[in-house]
C-alpha positions as CSV (number, residue, x, y, z in Angstrom):
1,X,100.3,52.8,-34.6
2,X,101.6,56.4,-34.8
3,X,102.5,56.0,-38.5
4,X,99.2,54.3,-39.4
5,X,96.8,56.9,-37.9
6,X,95.6,60.4,-38.8
7,X,97.7,63.0,-37.1
8,X,96.9,64.6,-33.8
9,X,95.1,68.0,-34.1
10,X,94.7,71.0,-31.8
11,X,91.5,69.5,-30.5
12,X,93.5,66.3,-29.5
13,X,96.0,68.6,-27.6
14,X,93.1,70.4,-25.9
15,X,91.6,67.1,-24.7
16,X,94.8,65.3,-24.1
17,X,94.3,62.4,-26.5
18,X,96.6,61.0,-29.2
19,X,94.1,60.3,-32.0
20,X,91.3,62.4,-33.5
21,X,88.5,60.0,-32.5
22,X,85.9,60.7,-29.8
23,X,83.5,58.3,-28.2
24,X,80.0,59.9,-28.1
25,X,78.7,60.4,-24.6
26,X,75.8,58.0,-25.1
27,X,73.5,57.9,-22.0
28,X,73.5,54.4,-20.5
29,X,75.8,52.9,-23.1
30,X,79.1,54.9,-22.6
31,X,80.0,53.6,-19.1
32,X,83.4,53.2,-17.5
33,X,84.5,50.0,-19.2
34,X,83.9,51.4,-22.7
35,X,85.3,54.9,-21.9
36,X,88.5,53.5,-20.4
37,X,89.0,51.2,-23.4
38,X,88.6,54.0,-25.9
39,X,90.8,56.4,-24.0
40,X,93.4,53.8,-23.3
41,X,93.6,53.2,-27.1
42,X,94.5,56.9,-27.6
43,X,91.1,58.2,-28.6
44,X,88.9,60.2,-26.2
45,X,85.9,58.9,-24.3
46,X,82.9,60.6,-22.8
47,X,80.9,59.0,-20.0
48,X,77.2,59.3,-20.9
49,X,75.7,60.6,-17.6
50,X,72.5,62.4,-18.6
51,X,70.0,62.3,-15.7
52,X,72.2,59.8,-13.8
53,X,72.3,60.1,-9.9
54,X,75.5,61.5,-8.4
55,X,76.4,58.2,-6.8
56,X,76.6,56.5,-10.2
57,X,78.6,59.4,-11.7
58,X,81.1,59.2,-8.8
59,X,81.4,55.4,-9.2
60,X,81.9,55.6,-13.0
61,X,84.5,58.3,-12.8
62,X,86.4,56.3,-10.2
63,X,86.2,53.2,-12.3
64,X,87.6,55.0,-15.4
65,X,90.5,56.3,-13.3
66,X,91.2,52.9,-11.9
67,X,91.4,51.4,-15.4
68,X,93.5,54.1,-17.2
69,X,95.4,57.3,-16.5
70,X,94.2,58.7,-19.9
71,X,92.0,61.8,-19.9
72,X,88.2,61.4,-20.4
73,X,85.0,63.5,-20.1
74,X,81.5,63.4,-18.7
75,X,78.6,64.2,-20.9
76,X,75.6,66.1,-19.4
77,X,72.4,67.4,-21.0
78,X,70.9,70.3,-19.0
79,X,67.6,70.5,-21.0
80,X,66.8,66.8,-20.2
81,X,67.8,67.0,-16.5
82,X,65.8,68.3,-13.6
83,X,67.4,71.5,-12.3
84,X,68.2,70.2,-8.7
85,X,69.9,67.0,-10.2
86,X,71.8,69.1,-12.8
87,X,73.2,71.3,-10.0
88,X,74.3,68.3,-8.1
89,X,75.9,66.7,-11.2
90,X,77.9,69.9,-11.9
91,X,79.0,70.2,-8.3
92,X,80.2,66.7,-8.4
93,X,82.1,67.1,-11.7
94,X,83.9,70.1,-10.2
95,X,84.6,68.3,-6.9
96,X,85.9,65.2,-8.8
97,X,88.1,67.4,-11.0
98,X,86.7,65.9,-14.2
99,X,88.9,67.4,-16.9
100,X,86.3,67.7,-19.6
101,X,82.5,68.1,-19.7
102,X,80.5,67.6,-22.8
103,X,77.1,69.4,-23.2
104,X,74.3,69.0,-25.6
105,X,70.9,70.4,-26.7
106,X,70.0,73.9,-25.6
107,X,73.0,76.2,-24.8
108,X,72.9,77.0,-21.1
109,X,75.3,79.9,-20.7
110,X,75.2,79.6,-16.9
111,X,76.3,76.0,-16.9
112,X,79.1,76.7,-19.4
113,X,80.3,79.6,-17.3
114,X,80.3,77.6,-14.0
115,X,82.3,74.8,-15.5
116,X,84.8,77.1,-17.1
117,X,85.3,79.0,-13.8
118,X,86.2,75.7,-12.2
119,X,88.9,75.1,-14.9
120,X,86.9,72.4,-16.7
121,X,87.2,72.2,-20.5
122,X,83.8,72.5,-22.1
123,X,82.8,70.8,-25.4
124,X,79.4,71.5,-26.7
125,X,77.6,69.5,-29.4
126,X,75.4,71.5,-31.7
127,X,72.9,70.9,-34.5
128,X,72.7,74.3,-36.1
129,X,75.1,77.1,-36.8
130,X,73.1,79.3,-34.5
131,X,73.7,76.9,-31.6
132,X,77.4,76.8,-32.5
133,X,77.7,80.6,-32.3
134,X,75.7,80.6,-29.0
135,X,77.9,77.9,-27.5
136,X,81.0,79.7,-28.5
137,X,79.7,83.0,-27.1
138,X,78.9,81.2,-23.8
139,X,82.5,80.0,-23.6
140,X,82.7,76.5,-25.1
141,X,86.2,75.7,-26.0
142,X,85.3,73.1,-28.7
143,X,82.2,72.2,-30.7
144,X,80.8,69.0,-32.1
145,X,78.8,69.5,-35.3
146,X,76.1,66.8,-35.3
147,X,74.5,66.0,-38.6
148,X,71.1,64.6,-39.1
149,X,72.6,61.1,-39.9
150,X,73.5,60.6,-36.2
151,X,71.9,58.0,-34.0
152,X,70.3,58.8,-30.7
153,X,69.0,62.3,-30.0
154,X,69.4,64.5,-33.1
155,X,69.4,68.3,-32.6
156,X,69.4,69.6,-36.1
157,X,68.2,68.6,-39.6
158,X,71.1,69.3,-41.8
159,X,73.3,66.6,-43.3
160,X,76.7,66.5,-41.6
161,X,78.7,67.8,-44.6
162,X,76.5,70.9,-44.9
163,X,76.4,71.6,-41.2
164,X,80.1,71.0,-40.7
165,X,80.9,73.5,-43.5
166,X,78.7,76.1,-41.8
167,X,80.1,75.6,-38.3
168,X,83.7,75.6,-39.5
169,X,83.0,78.9,-41.3
170,X,82.0,80.7,-38.2
171,X,83.9,78.9,-35.4
172,X,87.0,80.2,-33.8
173,X,87.4,77.1,-31.6
174,X,88.2,73.5,-32.7
175,X,85.3,71.6,-34.3
176,X,84.6,67.8,-34.3
177,X,82.1,66.0,-36.5
178,X,79.4,63.6,-35.6
179,X,76.7,61.8,-37.6
180,X,76.7,58.5,-39.5
181,X,80.5,58.0,-39.0
182,X,81.2,54.3,-38.5
183,X,84.3,53.6,-40.7
184,X,87.6,55.1,-41.7
185,X,86.3,56.4,-45.0
186,X,83.8,58.6,-43.2
187,X,86.4,59.7,-40.6
188,X,88.9,60.6,-43.4
189,X,86.2,62.6,-45.2
190,X,85.3,64.9,-42.3
191,X,89.0,65.4,-41.3
192,X,89.7,66.4,-44.9
193,X,86.8,68.8,-44.7
194,X,88.4,70.5,-41.7
195,X,87.0,68.8,-38.6
196,X,89.6,68.2,-36.0
197,X,88.1,64.9,-34.8
198,X,85.4,62.4,-35.7
199,X,82.8,61.3,-33.1
200,X,81.8,57.6,-33.1
201,X,78.6,56.3,-31.5
202,X,77.0,53.3,-33.3
203,X,80.3,51.7,-34.1
204,X,81.3,51.7,-30.4
205,X,77.9,50.5,-29.1
206,X,78.7,47.2,-30.9
207,X,81.7,46.4,-28.8
208,X,82.3,44.0,-25.9
209,X,82.9,46.9,-23.4
210,X,79.8,48.9,-24.2
211,X,77.0,48.8,-21.6
212,X,74.4,48.1,-24.2
213,X,72.5,44.9,-24.0
214,X,73.5,42.1,-26.4
215,X,70.1,42.4,-28.0
216,X,70.9,45.9,-29.1
217,X,74.4,45.0,-30.3
218,X,73.2,42.1,-32.4
219,X,70.5,44.2,-34.0
220,X,73.2,46.7,-35.0
221,X,75.3,43.9,-36.6
222,X,72.2,42.6,-38.5
223,X,71.1,46.1,-39.7
224,X,71.6,47.4,-43.2
225,X,72.1,50.9,-44.4
226,X,68.7,52.6,-44.6
227,X,67.2,50.6,-41.7
228,X,67.1,53.7,-39.4
229,X,64.3,56.2,-39.0
230,X,64.1,59.6,-37.4
231,X,61.1,59.8,-35.0
232,X,59.7,61.5,-32.0
233,X,57.9,58.4,-30.8
234,X,60.5,57.8,-28.0
235,X,60.0,60.9,-26.0
236,X,59.5,60.2,-22.3
237,X,62.2,61.9,-20.2
238,X,63.1,64.5,-22.8
239,X,61.8,67.9,-23.9
240,X,59.0,67.9,-26.5
241,X,59.8,67.5,-30.2
242,X,63.2,66.0,-29.6
243,X,63.7,63.6,-32.5
244,X,65.8,60.4,-32.2
245,X,67.3,58.1,-34.8
246,X,66.6,54.4,-34.1
247,X,66.3,51.1,-35.9
248,X,62.8,50.6,-37.3
249,X,60.7,48.6,-35.0
250,X,57.1,47.8,-33.9
251,X,57.1,51.1,-32.1
252,X,58.1,53.2,-35.2
253,X,55.5,51.2,-37.3
254,X,52.9,52.3,-34.7
255,X,52.1,48.6,-33.9
256,X,52.4,49.6,-30.1
257,X,49.8,52.3,-30.2
258,X,49.9,56.1,-30.2
259,X,53.0,57.4,-28.3
260,X,51.3,60.5,-27.1
261,X,48.0,59.2,-25.7
262,X,47.0,56.8,-23.0
263,X,48.5,55.6,-19.8
264,X,52.1,54.6,-19.5
265,X,52.9,51.0,-20.1
266,X,55.8,49.2,-18.5
267,X,57.9,47.2,-21.0
268,X,61.0,46.5,-18.9
269,X,62.9,46.9,-15.6
270,X,66.3,48.2,-14.5
271,X,67.1,47.1,-11.0
272,X,63.6,48.2,-9.8
273,X,63.2,51.2,-12.1
274,X,60.3,50.7,-14.6
275,X,61.2,51.2,-18.3
276,X,58.2,52.7,-20.1
277,X,57.0,52.2,-23.6
278,X,58.0,55.3,-25.6
279,X,60.7,56.3,-23.2
280,X,64.2,57.3,-24.4
281,X,65.7,54.3,-22.6
282,X,67.7,51.9,-24.7
283,X,68.3,48.3,-23.8
284,X,71.2,48.0,-21.3
285,X,73.0,45.0,-19.6
286,X,71.2,45.9,-16.4
287,X,67.7,45.7,-17.9
288,X,65.2,43.0,-18.5
289,X,62.0,43.2,-20.6
290,X,60.7,43.6,-24.1
291,X,63.9,45.0,-25.7
292,X,62.3,45.2,-29.2
293,X,59.9,47.9,-27.8
294,X,62.8,50.1,-26.5
295,X,64.8,52.7,-28.3
296,X,67.3,50.9,-30.5
297,X,69.6,53.8,-31.3
298,X,71.6,53.7,-34.5
299,X,73.1,56.2,-36.9
300,X,72.9,55.9,-40.7
301,X,76.4,54.3,-40.7
302,X,75.0,51.2,-39.1
303,X,75.5,49.2,-42.3
304,X,79.3,49.4,-41.6
305,X,79.0,47.5,-38.3
306,X,79.9,43.9,-39.2
307,X,80.6,42.3,-35.8
308,X,80.8,42.9,-32.1
309,X,84.5,43.4,-31.3
310,X,86.8,44.9,-28.6
311,X,86.6,48.7,-28.5
312,X,90.3,49.1,-28.9
313,X,90.2,47.0,-32.0
314,X,87.4,49.2,-33.4
315,X,89.5,52.3,-32.7
316,X,92.6,50.8,-34.3
317,X,90.7,49.5,-37.4
318,X,88.9,52.8,-38.1
319,X,92.2,54.8,-37.6
320,X,94.0,52.6,-40.0
321,X,91.2,52.8,-42.6
322,X,91.1,56.6,-42.2
323,X,94.8,56.9,-42.7
324,X,94.6,54.7,-45.8
325,X,91.7,56.6,-47.3
326,X,93.4,60.0,-46.5
327,X,96.3,58.9,-48.6
328,X,93.9,58.3,-51.5
329,X,92.4,61.7,-51.1
330,X,95.9,63.4,-51.3
331,X,97.6,64.1,-54.5
332,X,100.3,61.7,-55.5
333,X,103.6,62.8,-53.9
334,X,106.2,64.5,-56.1
335,X,110.0,65.0,-55.6
336,X,110.9,68.1,-53.7
337,X,113.0,69.4,-56.6
338,X,110.6,68.5,-59.4
339,X,109.2,71.3,-61.7
340,X,105.7,70.4,-60.5
341,X,106.6,71.2,-56.9
342,X,108.3,74.4,-57.8
343,X,105.2,75.4,-59.9
344,X,102.9,74.7,-56.9
345,X,105.2,76.8,-54.6
346,X,105.2,79.6,-57.2
347,X,101.4,79.4,-57.5
348,X,100.9,79.7,-53.7
349,X,103.3,82.7,-53.6
350,X,101.5,84.4,-56.5
351,X,98.1,83.9,-54.7
352,X,99.4,85.1,-51.3
353,X,98.1,88.7,-51.6
354,X,94.6,87.5,-52.6
355,X,94.6,84.9,-49.8
356,X,95.5,87.6,-47.3
357,X,92.6,89.8,-48.4
358,X,90.2,86.9,-48.4
359,X,91.3,86.1,-44.9
360,X,90.7,89.7,-43.8
361,X,87.2,89.5,-45.2
362,X,86.6,86.1,-43.5
363,X,87.5,87.5,-40.1
364,X,85.2,90.4,-40.7
365,X,82.3,88.2,-41.9
366,X,82.8,85.9,-38.9
367,X,82.5,88.9,-36.6
368,X,79.4,90.0,-38.5
369,X,77.8,86.6,-38.0
370,X,78.4,86.8,-34.2
371,X,77.1,90.4,-34.0
372,X,73.9,89.7,-35.9
373,X,73.2,86.5,-33.8
374,X,73.5,88.5,-30.5
375,X,71.6,91.5,-31.9
376,X,68.7,89.4,-33.1
377,X,68.1,88.2,-29.6
378,X,67.8,91.8,-28.4
379,X,65.5,93.0,-31.2
380,X,61.9,93.7,-30.0
381,X,60.5,94.8,-33.4
382,X,59.6,91.8,-35.5
383,X,60.6,93.5,-38.8
384,X,64.0,94.5,-37.5
385,X,64.6,91.0,-36.1
386,X,63.7,89.4,-39.4
387,X,66.1,91.7,-41.2
388,X,68.9,91.0,-38.7
389,X,68.3,87.2,-39.1
390,X,68.5,87.5,-42.9
391,X,71.8,89.4,-42.6
392,X,73.0,86.7,-40.2
393,X,72.3,83.9,-42.6
394,X,74.1,85.9,-45.3
395,X,77.1,86.4,-43.1
396,X,77.3,82.6,-42.4
397,X,77.0,81.9,-46.1
398,X,79.8,84.3,-47.0
399,X,82.1,82.8,-44.3
400,X,81.7,79.5,-46.1
401,X,82.3,80.9,-49.5
402,X,85.5,82.7,-48.3
403,X,86.8,79.6,-46.6
404,X,86.3,77.6,-49.8
405,X,88.0,80.3,-51.9
406,X,91.0,80.3,-49.7
407,X,91.3,76.5,-49.8
408,X,90.9,76.6,-53.6
409,X,94.0,78.9,-53.7
410,X,95.9,76.5,-51.5
411,X,95.7,78.7,-48.4
412,X,94.7,77.9,-44.9
413,X,91.7,79.9,-43.7
414,X,92.2,82.1,-40.6
415,X,90.4,81.0,-37.4
416,X,90.2,84.5,-36.0
417,X,87.2,86.7,-35.4
418,X,87.8,90.3,-36.5
419,X,88.1,93.1,-34.0
420,X,84.8,94.5,-35.4
421,X,82.9,92.1,-33.1
422,X,84.1,93.7,-29.9
423,X,83.7,97.2,-31.2
424,X,80.1,96.5,-32.4
425,X,79.0,94.8,-29.2
426,X,80.3,97.7,-27.1
427,X,77.5,99.8,-28.7
428,X,74.7,99.2,-26.3
429,X,71.8,100.9,-28.3
430,X,70.6,98.4,-30.9
431,X,69.7,101.1,-33.4
432,X,73.2,102.6,-33.1
433,X,74.7,99.2,-33.4
434,X,72.9,98.5,-36.6
435,X,74.2,101.7,-38.0
436,X,77.7,100.6,-36.9
437,X,77.1,97.2,-38.5
438,X,76.1,99.0,-41.8
439,X,79.4,100.9,-41.7
440,X,81.1,97.5,-41.4
441,X,79.0,96.2,-44.4
442,X,80.2,99.2,-46.4
443,X,83.8,98.4,-45.5
444,X,83.4,94.9,-46.7
445,X,81.8,96.1,-50.0
446,X,84.7,98.5,-50.6
447,X,87.2,95.7,-49.9
448,X,85.4,93.4,-52.3
449,X,85.5,96.1,-55.1
450,X,89.3,96.4,-54.5
451,X,89.8,92.6,-54.5
452,X,87.7,91.6,-57.6
453,X,90.2,92.9,-60.2
454,X,92.9,90.8,-58.6
455,X,91.0,87.5,-58.7
456,X,91.8,85.3,-61.7
457,X,89.7,82.2,-60.8
458,X,86.3,82.6,-62.5
459,X,84.4,80.6,-59.8
460,X,85.8,82.6,-57.0
461,X,85.2,85.9,-58.8
462,X,81.5,85.0,-59.4
463,X,81.0,84.1,-55.7
464,X,82.6,87.4,-54.6
465,X,80.5,89.4,-57.0
466,X,77.4,87.8,-55.5
467,X,78.7,88.6,-52.1
468,X,79.2,92.2,-53.1
469,X,75.7,92.5,-54.5
470,X,74.3,91.0,-51.2
471,X,76.2,93.5,-49.1
472,X,75.0,96.4,-51.2
473,X,71.4,95.2,-50.9
474,X,71.7,94.8,-47.1
475,X,73.2,98.3,-46.8
476,X,70.1,99.7,-48.5
477,X,67.7,97.5,-46.4
478,X,69.3,98.5,-43.1
479,X,69.3,102.2,-44.0
480,X,65.7,102.0,-44.9
481,X,64.8,100.3,-41.6
482,X,66.7,102.8,-39.6
483,X,64.9,105.7,-41.3
484,X,61.6,104.2,-40.3
485,X,62.5,104.3,-36.6
């Protein structure tokens, strides 16, 4: 299988898995049997333990360890968990020496810090570039960029390709991709874009080992592409305005009434626990009731799900498909001594000085994106905050442009954040920090002017010229704002 799979990545090494596939930590569905099967197959599994009692978490962790020695993680969601229960869950994960904890929704810096202090690796799923930067600032060691195509709870509203590009541009930690990925073609696509792993949800619900009820699994198999909807109708147990992607049903067609008015209606039971209409519960093996009225989570890749099969088989099949598709994405191989190969080497060598300067700018822009994110949170004046937010969006945009330019020139973008970040954040007074930021903007503008005559590619040059104009405009805007204060 080693020769028929995408190669391991730094994220694989961080998590201790062999293959760049992750099982989403789906609440209720991702239990010990599925996690162990996925991890034993060389991928990485997360137990979905949102809001679960400590006794269940302890049992599930023990069952995973009894089934496989492979590493695994526990997924928790602070925003959807009562504070006393969350504290207990974290205490238990630390006591059980869980190697990895996945987090989602709002970034809770205190939770990240506590887990990191206990030696636990923290992976944070995000739906916006701002969440990505906040999670990284808090200490997350890896990120999952979740596109709007994802099934279940969906944090952001950007398509995966767009969000992944933004997060990769600003992240200095490994990034995985989630959202609508259910076959090898999708996995190969995000790996080629720069993700270090792909996250599977829907494809692994439809497996023998998943804890989903057979009703849910069969609905996934029968579904076609386009059968999912993004809705807030399933909301009980979660913070307000938390959208979910599910298969269309009588609930989403509003045949079951208004989700936000009236008394709660019981539509099912789980070992004595009532399952309410409009709750975020999905049908599980342990439930009885009206499954059609429950949340039938599914991502936009559901049309790729053709049958319920063993989880290890799903992992192997998708890895093989990804490897085959990756070969199609690559250029045809050439002999080492061929003139074409020598020409490519010569081209890279000729571009090396430009790539080095682009990397220097990328590190500076990545630092600027982090500085502006932190500074916006401190700004009291609405006009100043709006200006900082606008500069932040620009910095994220230029990070992406620089990464693309480096790749166009056959270089590998740096993952570093420039030293400017630490120096700027050491300036406590926000007004003085903005003046310091402006000096950094001036440095970038000067470097761009020096670089432009060296750039031969018309597309790259046009993008850098736009970047220069933007920096010059922001210099003037910040100076004008500082003069007002």
